[in-house]
Wavefront OBJ file of the C-alpha trace (Angstrom):
o trace
v -77.350 -2.256 31.507
v -74.979 0.109 33.835
v -76.141 2.576 36.734
v -74.153 4.812 34.500
v -73.099 5.648 30.983
v -73.745 6.846 27.866
v -77.226 7.376 26.708
v -77.703 5.240 23.460
v -80.167 6.257 20.526
v -83.514 5.213 21.554
v -82.896 7.185 25.039
v -81.484 10.320 22.855
v -85.390 10.042 20.722
v -86.999 10.182 24.284
v -85.006 13.390 25.039
v -86.868 15.179 22.338
v -90.181 13.662 23.299
v -89.848 14.446 27.205
v -88.497 18.222 26.686
v -84.849 17.424 27.828
v -83.920 18.579 24.523
v -85.998 20.965 22.830
v -85.815 22.285 19.234
v -87.243 24.706 16.518
v -87.879 22.028 14.132
v -88.337 18.280 14.737
v -84.959 15.973 14.610
v -83.909 15.286 11.317
v -83.132 12.598 9.272
v -79.695 11.006 10.660
v -79.411 13.267 13.716
v -79.611 10.904 16.087
v -76.439 8.720 15.912
v -75.881 5.594 18.153
v -74.274 7.921 21.156
v -75.151 11.183 20.183
v -77.078 13.947 18.898
v -76.279 16.407 15.970
v -76.260 20.001 16.773
v -77.926 22.284 14.314
v -77.333 25.855 13.637
v -79.709 28.333 13.812
v -80.356 31.549 11.452
v -77.934 33.888 12.434
v -74.191 33.908 13.188
v -72.450 36.923 15.363
v -69.118 38.131 13.899
v -67.193 38.795 17.058
v -63.913 40.555 17.788
v -62.742 37.214 20.529
v -63.989 34.157 21.986
v -65.175 34.516 25.354
v -67.195 32.417 27.782
v -69.844 34.125 29.787
v -68.873 33.415 33.321
v -70.690 31.488 36.195
v -73.235 34.892 36.860
v -73.915 35.532 32.918
v -75.704 34.407 30.022
v -74.274 34.395 26.526
v -76.324 36.772 25.229
v -75.571 39.299 28.114
v -72.151 39.367 26.421
v -73.010 40.228 23.012
v -72.718 44.149 22.946
v -71.201 46.058 20.525
v -67.960 45.978 22.018
v -67.634 42.477 21.124
v -69.969 42.003 18.314
v -68.759 43.644 14.932
v -71.691 42.468 12.466
v -74.450 39.570 12.059
v -74.570 37.384 9.219
v -77.483 35.810 7.373
v -77.360 32.084 7.366
v -80.918 31.420 6.313
v -79.823 31.552 2.928
v -76.063 30.761 3.127
v -73.032 32.589 3.966
v -69.330 32.441 3.844
v -67.467 32.218 7.189
v -64.340 33.105 6.703
v -60.672 31.824 7.516
v -59.180 33.685 10.829
v -62.757 34.859 12.499
v -64.489 34.325 15.049
v -68.419 33.536 14.995
v -70.934 32.641 17.196
v -74.020 30.737 16.409
v -77.655 29.967 18.032
v -78.295 26.587 17.736
v -81.357 25.273 17.332
v -81.214 23.211 20.185
v -81.767 23.811 23.479
v -81.419 21.786 27.022
v -83.075 21.055 29.973
v -81.138 18.475 31.739
v -82.857 16.695 34.863
v -80.846 15.708 37.888
v -78.405 13.020 37.248
v -77.901 13.634 33.720
v -74.821 15.947 31.982
v -73.963 16.784 28.621
v -70.602 16.673 26.591
v -70.058 17.928 23.120
v -67.292 17.855 20.423
v -67.220 18.783 16.844
v -68.332 16.329 14.227
v -65.330 14.169 12.723
v -66.297 16.363 9.195
v -66.024 19.413 10.899
v -62.362 18.618 12.368
v -61.046 17.079 9.118
v -61.792 20.723 7.465
v -60.007 22.289 10.504
v -62.783 24.281 11.491
v -62.533 24.662 15.035
v -65.893 24.490 16.462
v -66.905 24.349 20.660
v -70.258 24.934 22.425
v -71.043 27.029 24.829
v -74.072 27.447 27.445
v -75.186 30.028 29.551
v -73.318 30.460 32.917
v -70.885 28.685 31.234
v -67.016 28.306 32.855
v -66.005 26.042 30.259
v -66.378 24.692 26.316
v -68.295 21.674 25.510
v -69.895 21.004 29.032
v -73.349 21.378 30.043
v -73.690 20.174 34.127
v -76.695 18.313 35.308
v -79.728 20.645 35.737
v -78.858 23.437 33.063
v -81.908 24.769 31.312
v -81.091 27.128 28.555
v -79.831 27.539 25.209
v -76.666 26.310 23.373
v -74.215 28.507 21.225
v -71.628 27.151 18.851
v -68.182 29.129 18.387
v -67.052 28.460 14.723
v -63.816 29.806 13.707
v -62.259 28.212 10.510
v -58.637 27.936 10.416
v -57.530 26.847 7.088
v -60.783 26.993 4.627
v -63.496 29.112 4.641
v -66.850 27.675 4.662
v -70.397 28.295 3.254
v -72.688 27.156 5.592
v -76.348 27.716 6.013
v -79.028 27.363 8.641
v -79.474 23.492 9.849
v -75.902 22.504 9.230
v -74.639 20.065 11.654
v -70.910 21.097 12.856
v -71.071 19.971 16.359
v -72.499 16.723 18.273
v -73.685 16.000 21.727
v -73.382 13.200 24.495
v -75.511 12.905 27.024
v -74.046 10.872 30.510
v -76.533 9.541 33.323
v -73.811 9.578 36.267
v -70.323 10.500 36.839
v -67.690 10.074 33.870
v -66.354 6.656 34.691
v -63.834 5.825 31.748
v -63.201 1.788 31.984
v -60.135 2.293 30.389
v -57.831 3.922 27.694
v -55.769 2.870 24.629
v -52.446 4.780 23.552
v -52.862 5.128 19.646
v -49.751 5.951 17.446
v -48.844 7.860 13.952
v -48.326 5.383 10.740
v -45.956 6.789 8.797
v -45.215 3.868 6.747
v -47.751 4.914 4.268
v -51.079 3.800 2.772
v -52.179 3.820 -0.974
v -49.300 4.908 -3.221
v -47.237 5.607 -0.631
v -49.321 8.392 0.921
v -48.627 8.714 4.892
v -50.927 11.884 5.189
v -51.981 15.410 3.511
v -51.205 19.012 4.381
v -53.914 21.379 3.803
v -53.087 24.093 0.893
v -53.440 27.706 2.051
v -55.702 30.156 0.173
v -57.805 27.547 -1.290
v -61.255 27.467 -2.256
v -64.106 27.533 0.301
v -65.768 24.585 1.231
v -69.774 24.547 0.769
v -71.145 22.287 3.179
v -73.876 21.166 1.137
v -71.664 19.721 -1.094
v -70.594 16.323 0.115
v -68.149 14.282 -2.098
v -67.666 17.531 -4.911
v -64.833 19.272 -3.896
v -61.556 18.242 -5.409
v -59.189 16.775 -3.090
v -55.871 18.229 -5.195
v -57.016 21.658 -4.896
v -57.268 21.488 -1.005
v -54.783 18.998 -0.042
v -50.978 18.065 -0.553
v -50.322 14.455 -0.520
v -47.112 13.495 1.547
v -44.861 10.687 1.364
v -42.143 9.717 4.587
v -39.763 7.466 3.222
v -37.334 7.713 6.104
v -40.292 7.062 8.343
v -40.091 10.887 9.655
v -42.179 13.646 8.878
v -41.508 17.489 10.033
v -44.696 19.263 10.813
v -44.525 23.076 10.157
v -45.785 25.559 12.752
v -49.201 26.506 11.858
v -50.056 23.632 9.085
v -53.087 21.264 9.600
v -52.092 17.788 8.448
v -54.458 14.946 8.464
v -52.716 11.338 9.518
v -54.217 8.001 10.741
v -53.153 5.778 13.585
v -50.810 2.487 13.441
v -53.445 0.621 14.862
v -57.017 -0.353 14.207
v -59.467 1.006 16.200
v -62.367 -0.550 17.713
v -65.518 0.302 19.515
v -67.773 -2.381 20.951
v -71.560 -2.419 21.237
v -71.384 -1.651 25.071
v -69.010 1.317 25.133
v -68.222 4.495 23.686
v -65.069 6.519 23.233
v -63.394 9.522 22.803
v -60.102 10.598 21.591
v -57.691 12.738 23.759
v -54.622 13.816 23.597
v -51.793 11.758 24.929
v -49.896 14.680 26.660
v -49.433 18.137 26.167
v -45.583 18.034 26.617
v -44.690 14.971 23.951
v -44.129 17.776 21.417
v -45.030 20.890 19.438
v -48.417 20.171 17.426
v -52.029 19.473 18.585
v -53.970 16.432 17.839
v -57.395 15.545 17.144
v -60.031 18.251 17.361
v -62.979 15.555 16.720
v -62.941 13.342 19.540
v -66.402 10.845 19.279
v -66.318 7.608 18.283
v -69.816 5.742 18.616
v -70.055 2.028 19.423
v -69.953 0.277 16.643
v -66.787 1.634 14.860
v -64.143 -0.959 13.753
v -66.468 -3.717 14.433
v -66.375 -6.109 11.660
v -70.082 -7.319 12.209
v -71.016 -3.823 10.865
v -68.299 -3.601 8.184
v -65.576 -1.942 10.263
v -62.786 -4.525 10.578
v -59.583 -2.575 10.022
v -60.673 1.012 10.901
v -58.134 3.376 11.881
v -58.463 6.485 13.919
v -57.871 9.702 11.667
v -55.655 12.308 13.577
v -56.376 16.169 12.965
v -52.816 17.644 13.416
v -51.480 21.300 13.851
v -47.868 22.085 14.366
v -47.217 24.685 16.904
v -44.495 27.008 17.956
v -41.793 25.233 16.087
v -41.040 22.674 13.472
v -41.241 19.112 14.717
v -40.229 15.678 13.847
v -42.743 13.178 14.035
v -42.028 9.834 13.690
v -43.554 6.346 12.589
v -45.090 4.420 15.306
v -44.947 7.660 18.076
v -47.382 7.713 20.340
v -49.779 10.836 19.116
v -53.405 10.104 21.099
v -55.464 8.189 23.352
v -58.623 6.699 22.960
v -60.758 6.928 26.478
v -63.629 4.297 26.701
v -66.528 4.414 28.998
v -69.610 2.155 29.127
v -73.039 2.923 27.069
v -76.150 3.006 29.541
v -77.583 0.736 26.956
v -76.339 -0.907 23.696
v -77.709 1.133 20.894
v -80.528 0.246 18.758
v -78.310 0.504 15.466
v -74.556 0.679 15.887
v -72.094 2.920 13.676
v -71.925 1.483 10.147
v -75.403 -0.637 10.232
v -76.552 2.512 8.576
v -74.963 4.897 5.941
v -71.725 5.847 7.420
v -68.901 7.744 5.908
v -66.088 6.830 8.159
v -66.316 2.638 9.076
v -63.598 0.861 7.567
v -61.509 3.733 6.961
v -57.758 4.271 6.771
v -56.347 7.210 5.738
v -59.444 9.526 4.805
v -60.051 13.149 4.385
v -63.343 15.056 5.001
v -66.543 13.391 3.132
v -66.878 17.068 1.425
v -63.610 16.049 -0.720
v -63.313 13.573 -3.978
v -60.479 12.600 -5.696
l 1 2 3 4 5 6 7 8 9 10 11 12 13 14 15 16 17 18 19 20 21 22 23 24 25 26 27 28 29 30 31 32 33 34 35 36 37 38 39 40 41 42 43 44 45 46 47 48 49 50 51 52 53 54 55 56 57 58 59 60 61 62 63 64 65 66 67 68 69 70 71 72 73 74 75 76 77 78 79 80 81 82 83 84 85 86 87 88 89 90 91 92 93 94 95 96 97 98 99 100 101 102 103 104 105 106 107 108 109 110 111 112 113 114 115 116 117 118 119 120 121 122 123 124 125 126 127 128 129 130 131 132 133 134 135 136 137 138 139 140 141 142 143 144 145 146 147 148 149 150 151 152 153 154 155 156 157 158 159 160 161 162 163 164 165 166 167 168 169 170 171 172 173 174 175 176 177 178 179 180 181 182 183 184 185 186 187 188 189 190 191 192 193 194 195 196 197 198 199 200 201 202 203 204 205 206 207 208 209 210 211 212 213 214 215 216 217 218 219 220 221 222 223 224 225 226 227 228 229 230 231 232 233 234 235 236 237 238 239 240 241 242 243 244 245 246 247 248 249 250 251 252 253 254 255 256 257 258 259 260 261 262 263 264 265 266 267 268 269 270 271 272 273 274 275 276 277 278 279 280 281 282 283 284 285 286 287 288 289 290 291 292 293 294 295 296 297 298 299 300 301 302 303 304 305 306 307 308 309 310 311 312 313 314 315 316 317 318 319 320 321 322 323 324 325 326 327 328 329 330 331 332 333 334 335 336 337 338
């Protein structure tokens, strides 16, 4: 046990009991992960004219006037959130953080892999996906589908939250590179098809892959990223996260090329560990081309894993319970099937 680090699952359960995390409903099955809590959408969404941050002196709700909110969407029985639009959804969970504990948020892996841009906002927020120690108030998810429109419902989980005791103190970081030599059938990745059908978040494994994705090959070990297109690629290196640590994927540098890599960044303890069935797990990379066409080459550094300690090892490691991405190679979101 360290004096600082990420809170594990059994500590996260206690946050609900002691009021650090409050919710409209009790935690759902599978909502508490080894080192994070999934956040649930509330019953409505506000269609916004533009994204925003409330600023250090204002609440989110005080900003939701007729100039910013275009209309309200009822999520209680499901509604389509359309591509290219920005929505703000009050979340079911709220926080009452004590001194010494802060929180960070990130899209879930399944969210990032369908190119849904999601980040969390707090009252008096001056940065996305951050809740400083002492924060007490609601949480809101900004949701912007970029390629596929989605059918979302109250209770769906697009984002996750980690709690950290003490300051952020990384212990190491590891650079990962892209694999363009090919996986099954010589496929090196997938490019999202534009104008595909919507993705129903309640239909796990029921969307035909080929209707949404174009498989890619790179016989010369090179792939040209087109501006504005969305790609699923994989790391050349196998990745493992020990039981006493957690990790987050971050871009290696903004100046290395005309693309953005990895929307969803949390890696839980146990990911890629052979004892929990994860030997050989790759990091899946969500990549969007920007500005000009860019040639990506096999083995090119593309992102880095930043490791930090857990406060304690989790009761159940990633992979010890049902998981969609343990032992993954090049893998699309759980919503798709071949």
